[in-house]
C-alpha positions in Angstrom: 67.4 19.8 8.1 69.5 18.8 5.6 68.4 19.9 2.2 67.0 16.3 1.2 64.7 16.4 4.4 63.8 19.7 2.9 63.0 18.4 -0.2 60.6 15.1 1.2 58.5 18.0 2.9 57.7 19.9 0.2 57.2 17.0 -2.1 54.7 16.1 0.9 52.7 18.8 1.4 52.8 19.9 -2.2 50.8 16.5 -2.4 47.9 16.7 0.0 47.2 20.2 -1.3 46.3 18.8 -4.4 44.5 16.4 -3.1 42.5 18.1 -1.2 41.8 20.6 -4.5 40.8 16.8 -6.2 38.6 16.7 -3.5 36.8 19.7 -3.2 36.3 20.2 -6.9 34.3 16.5 -7.0 32.5 17.9 -3.8 31.1 20.8 -5.6 30.6 18.9 -9.2 29.0 16.6 -7.0 26.6 19.1 -5.9 25.7 21.5 -8.6 24.9 19.0 -10.8 22.1 17.1 -8.1 21.0 20.7 -7.4 21.0 21.3 -11.2 19.4 17.6 -11.9 16.4 18.6 -8.9 15.7 21.6 -10.0 15.0 21.3 -13.8 12.9 17.8 -13.6 11.1 18.5 -9.9 8.5 16.2 -11.5 8.3 12.9 -14.1 4.7 13.7 -15.2 5.8 17.8 -14.8 8.6 17.6 -17.2 5.5 16.5 -19.6 2.8 19.2 -19.4 2.1 21.1 -22.2 0.3 23.2 -19.7 2.1 25.4 -16.5 0.8 27.6 -13.3 -1.2 24.7 -12.2 -1.5 24.1 -8.3 -1.3 19.6 -8.1 -1.7 16.8 -10.0 -3.7 13.4 -9.9 -2.8 11.4 -12.3 -4.7 7.8 -12.5 -3.1 4.4 -13.6 -6.5 2.5 -14.0 -5.3 -1.5 -15.3 -7.4 -3.1 -17.5 -8.4 -6.8 -18.1 -6.4 -7.3 -21.0 -3.4 -5.7 -19.0 -3.7 -2.2 -21.3 -4.2 0.7 -18.8 -6.0 4.3 -19.0 -4.0 7.8 -18.0 -5.9 10.5 -16.9 -3.8 12.8 -16.2 -5.0 15.8 -14.6 -3.4 19.1 -13.9 -5.6 21.5 -11.5 -5.8 25.4 -10.8 -7.2 26.7 -7.2 -8.6 29.9 -8.7 -8.1 32.0 -5.7 -6.6 35.0 -7.6 -6.2 37.0 -10.8 -2.3 35.3 -11.3 -4.4 31.7 -11.0 -7.2 32.5 -13.5 -4.3 33.9 -15.9 -2.7 30.8 -16.1 -5.6 28.7 -16.4 -6.6 30.8 -19.3 -3.6 30.0 -21.0 -4.4 25.9 -20.3 -7.3 26.7 -21.5 -5.9 28.5 -25.1 -3.1 26.2 -25.3 -4.4 22.7 -25.7 -5.7 20.8 -28.3 -7.2 17.8 -28.7 -6.2 15.7 -30.2 -3.1 16.7 -27.6 -1.1 16.0 -29.9 2.3 17.6 -27.6 1.4 15.9 -24.3 0.9 12.6 -26.7 4.2 12.9 -28.4 6.4 13.4 -25.2 3.9 10.7 -23.7 4.9 8.4 -26.5 8.5 8.9 -26.2 8.2 8.0 -22.3 6.6 4.7 -23.3 9.1 4.2 -26.3 11.7 4.4 -23.6 10.1 2.2 -21.6 9.4 -0.5 -23.9 13.6 -0.9 -24.6 14.0 -1.7 -20.9 11.1 -4.3 -20.7 11.3 -5.6 -23.8 7.6 -5.5 -24.2 5.9 -3.9 -27.1 4.0 -0.9 -25.9 2.1 2.2 -27.6 0.1 5.1 -26.9 -3.6 5.4 -27.8 -7.2 7.3 -27.9 -5.4 10.4 -26.6 -8.1 13.2 -25.5 -8.0 16.5 -23.4 -10.8 18.9 -22.4 -10.5 21.9 -19.6 -13.1 23.0 -17.2 -14.7 24.3 -14.2 -14.9 21.9 -10.8 -18.7 21.2 -10.1 -20.7 23.1 -9.1 -18.4 27.1 -7.9 -16.0 26.8 -10.3 -13.6 26.7 -7.5 -11.2 24.9 -9.3 -9.7 24.6 -13.4 -9.2 21.4 -14.8 -6.7 20.3 -17.4 -7.3 16.4 -18.0 -5.5 14.2 -20.4 -6.7 10.8 -21.2 -4.6 8.1 -23.6 -4.7 4.1 -22.9 -1.0 2.5 -22.8 -1.0 -0.6 -23.9 0.6 -3.4 -22.8 1.7 -1.4 -19.6 1.3 -4.8 -17.2 4.0 -7.3 -17.3 2.4 -10.7 -16.9 4.7 -13.4 -15.6 3.5 -15.7 -14.8 -0.6 -16.8 -16.6 -2.8 -15.5 -12.9 -0.3 -12.6 -12.3 0.1 -9.0 -13.4 2.5 -6.8 -12.1 2.2 -2.7 -12.9 5.1 -0.5 -12.1 7.8 -1.6 -14.1 7.2 0.9 -17.1 7.3 4.0 -14.8 10.1 2.7 -12.2 11.7 5.9 -10.2 9.3 7.8 -11.2 9.3 11.5 -9.0 6.5 13.1 -7.9 6.6 16.6 -7.1 4.9 18.4 -4.2 1.0 18.3 -4.5 1.0 15.3 -6.6 -0.1 12.8 -6.4 -0.1 9.1 -8.2 -3.5 6.4 -8.4 -3.1 2.8 -9.1 -5.9 1.0 -9.9 -7.7 -2.2 -10.9 -10.8 -4.4 -11.7 -12.7 -6.4 -9.6 -11.2 -9.6 -11.4 -7.9 -9.1 -9.9 -7.0 -9.2 -6.2 -3.8 -7.0 -4.2 -0.8 -9.7 -3.5 1.8 -7.1 -2.9 2.4 -3.3 -3.7 5.9 -0.9 -2.4 6.9 1.1 -1.5 4.0 1.4 1.2 1.3 3.8 -0.3 0.2 6.7 1.6 -3.8 6.0 0.9 -5.3 2.5 -0.2 -8.9 1.4 -1.2 -9.8 -2.4 -1.8 -9.3 -1.7 -5.6 -7.1 1.4 -5.4 -3.5 2.9 -4.3 -2.1 6.0 -4.0 1.2 7.7 -3.3 1.6 11.8 -2.7 4.4 13.4 -3.8 7.2 14.6 -2.8 8.6 10.8 -3.3 11.2 9.6 -5.4 10.3 6.1 -6.2 13.3 3.7 -6.1 14.4 3.0 -9.6 12.5 -1.0 -9.8 8.8 0.9 -8.0 6.6 1.5 -7.8 5.2 -1.8 -8.2 1.3 -3.2 -7.4 1.7 -7.2 -7.5 -2.2 -8.9 -8.3 -3.4 -11.8 -9.1 -6.2 -12.8 -11.4 -9.0 -13.8 -9.8 -11.7 -14.5 -12.9 -14.2 -12.3 -10.3 -16.5 -9.8 -11.7 -14.3 -10.3 -15.2 -14.0 -13.4 -17.4 -11.6 -16.2 -16.9 -9.1 -16.9 -19.6 -10.5 -20.2 -19.8 -13.8 -19.7 -20.6 -13.3 -17.6 -23.7 -11.8 -20.6 -25.2 -13.8 -22.9 -24.1 -16.9 -21.2 -24.8 -15.2 -20.8 -28.4 -15.1 -24.1 -28.8 -18.8 -24.9 -27.1 -19.7 -22.9 -30.4 -18.3 -24.1 -33.0 -19.6 -27.9 -31.6 -23.0 -26.2 -31.3 -23.5 -24.7 -34.1 -22.2 -27.9 -36.2 -24.7 -30.3 -34.1 -27.0 -28.0 -35.4 -26.4 -27.1 -38.9 -26.4 -30.9 -39.7 -29.5 -31.9 -37.5 -31.2 -29.0 -39.8 -30.1 -30.1 -42.9 -30.8 -34.1 -42.3 -34.2 -32.6 -40.9 -35.2 -30.4 -44.1 -34.0 -33.7 -46.2 -36.3 -36.2 -44.5 -38.8 -33.6 -44.6 -39.1 -32.9 -48.3 -38.9 -36.2 -49.2 -41.7 -36.9 -46.9 -44.2 -34.4 -48.2 -42.6 -33.4 -51.9 -45.3 -31.4 -53.4 -48.4 -28.7 -52.4 -49.2 -29.8 -48.6 -45.7 -30.6 -47.9 -44.6 -26.9 -49.0 -47.4 -25.3 -47.3 -46.1 -27.0 -44.0 -42.6 -26.2 -44.7 -43.2 -22.7 -45.4 -45.7 -22.3 -42.1 -42.6 -23.7 -40.0 -40.8 -21.4 -41.1 -43.2 -18.4 -40.8 -43.7 -19.6 -36.8 -40.0 -19.5 -36.6 -40.0 -15.8 -37.7 -43.2 -15.0 -35.0 -41.4 -17.2 -32.2 -37.8 -15.0 -33.4 -39.5 -11.9 -33.7 -38.2 -9.7 -30.3 -37.0 -12.0 -28.6 -33.4 -11.7 -29.3 -33.5 -8.3 -29.7 -34.5 -7.9 -26.3 -32.0 -10.1 -24.3 -29.1 -8.7 -26.8 -30.4 -5.3 -25.2 -30.7 -5.9 -21.6 -27.0 -8.2 -22.0 -25.6 -4.5 -22.6 -26.0 -3.4 -18.7 -24.8 -5.5 -15.8 -27.2 -6.5 -13.3 -27.9 -4.3 -10.2 -26.3 -7.0 -8.2 -23.2 -7.5 -10.2 -22.2 -3.6 -9.7 -20.1 -2.4 -6.7 -20.9 -0.3 -4.2 -19.4 2.9 -6.3 -20.5 1.8 -9.7 -23.7 1.7 -8.6 -23.3 5.6 -7.3 -21.8 6.9 -11.1 -24.3 4.8 -12.9 -26.9 7.1 -10.4 -25.0 9.9 -10.9 -24.9 9.6 -14.5 -28.4 8.1 -15.3 -29.5 12.4 -13.3 -27.0 13.9 -15.6 -23.6 14.2 -13.7 -25.2 15.7 -10.2 -27.1 14.3 -7.8 -28.4 14.7 -4.1 -27.2 12.2 -1.2 -30.6 11.5 0.6 -31.9 10.4 -3.2 -29.3 8.8 -4.0 -29.7 6.4 -0.3 -33.4 5.9 -1.8 -32.4 4.8 -4.8 -30.4 2.0 -3.3 -31.8 1.6 0.0 -28.7 2.3 1.9 -28.3 3.4 5.4 -26.8 6.8 6.0 -23.7 5.5 7.8 -23.3 3.4 4.5 -24.4 6.1 1.7 -21.7 8.3 3.7 -18.5 6.2 4.1 -18.9 5.0 0.9 -19.8 8.6 -0.2 -17.1 10.0 1.5 -14.4 6.9 0.0 -15.2 8.6 -3.5 -14.4 11.3 -2.7 -11.4 10.9 -0.7 -10.5 9.0 -4.1 -11.7 11.8 -6.2 -14.2 9.8 -8.0 -16.5 12.4 -7.1 -16.9 16.0 -5.4 -19.7 17.4 -3.2 -20.6 20.3 -2.5 -23.5 21.6 0.2 -26.7 22.9 -0.9 -28.7 24.3 2.2 -28.8 21.7 4.7 -28.4 18.8 2.3 -25.0 17.3 0.5 -25.3 17.4 -2.9 -22.7 14.5 -5.2 -21.2 14.7 -8.8 -19.0 13.6 -11.3 -15.9 15.9 -11.2 -16.2 18.4 -14.1 -19.5 18.1 -15.5 -19.8 22.3 -16.1 -17.8 22.8 -19.0 -16.2 26.2 -19.6 
């Protein structure tokens, strides 16, 4: 073999060896980076948590009619051993109200979402409470609540889209995410497919890594169960017109009355009319205003009726008493209770041979 041929072969071997080295280095670097990323932040919600040692996280995002979202994040400790009880005791000691650490971290997350979406957003009304679950205290729960303003995107006047502010969210094991909305909206689309679906709520259960554009829930505003956006404007215009007409009519009547009945008799008539007006309007308006505070029973959803009854009974009641109060069949009551229990809106436990329903966290510790 000539010297030139040997030289060419050596050059090719060196080049091949260098290429293999680079490929191996790149592969190892990517693998190490991926592992470090997954290990350092297994959960987006968990990364914000000022507590540790919890067994499950339940996040609820409840849309308001104005596009704000009320958040509730529950960190749950299953108090089955000493280590879990110590972890919950530490959490109870460390949390503070107002929850400055958690709300501060959420504000930074909202600032990032604000830059990415181009919408003005803020965190408001942060609070926290630590309590045991009803009735046996099997679970310790740390619950954070706050309002995320302007959470929903509104590409059209009657279309609300949830999710762009938290795109790419990562749920760890034993974590669940609920998105909920009031009766004034109906669901148009949801991506990705949720693990559970109800009339006004969907749920995803981890572990899951959402795509950058997910999770997404598109809703259409129907005005059913809420206030149509056009009505306030029409109502304001009608009220203004009514006041103007009333004031004009009152002024004319008063002027004509004073002219025709000038003197003691006229004054007595006006005074008696005024007194009659006061007497007529005494208790009526107050009663109407008081009764308008709560919506009529027939306008409540089944879930709202159950929650209202529980609140009226101090947080707990027997299922049999619920059936008697709402006049449902046993089958319907069981269906509603099971759905609310699955959605973690109420807790259900046995007392003797009866089911007892309870609002979560009614027993404080």
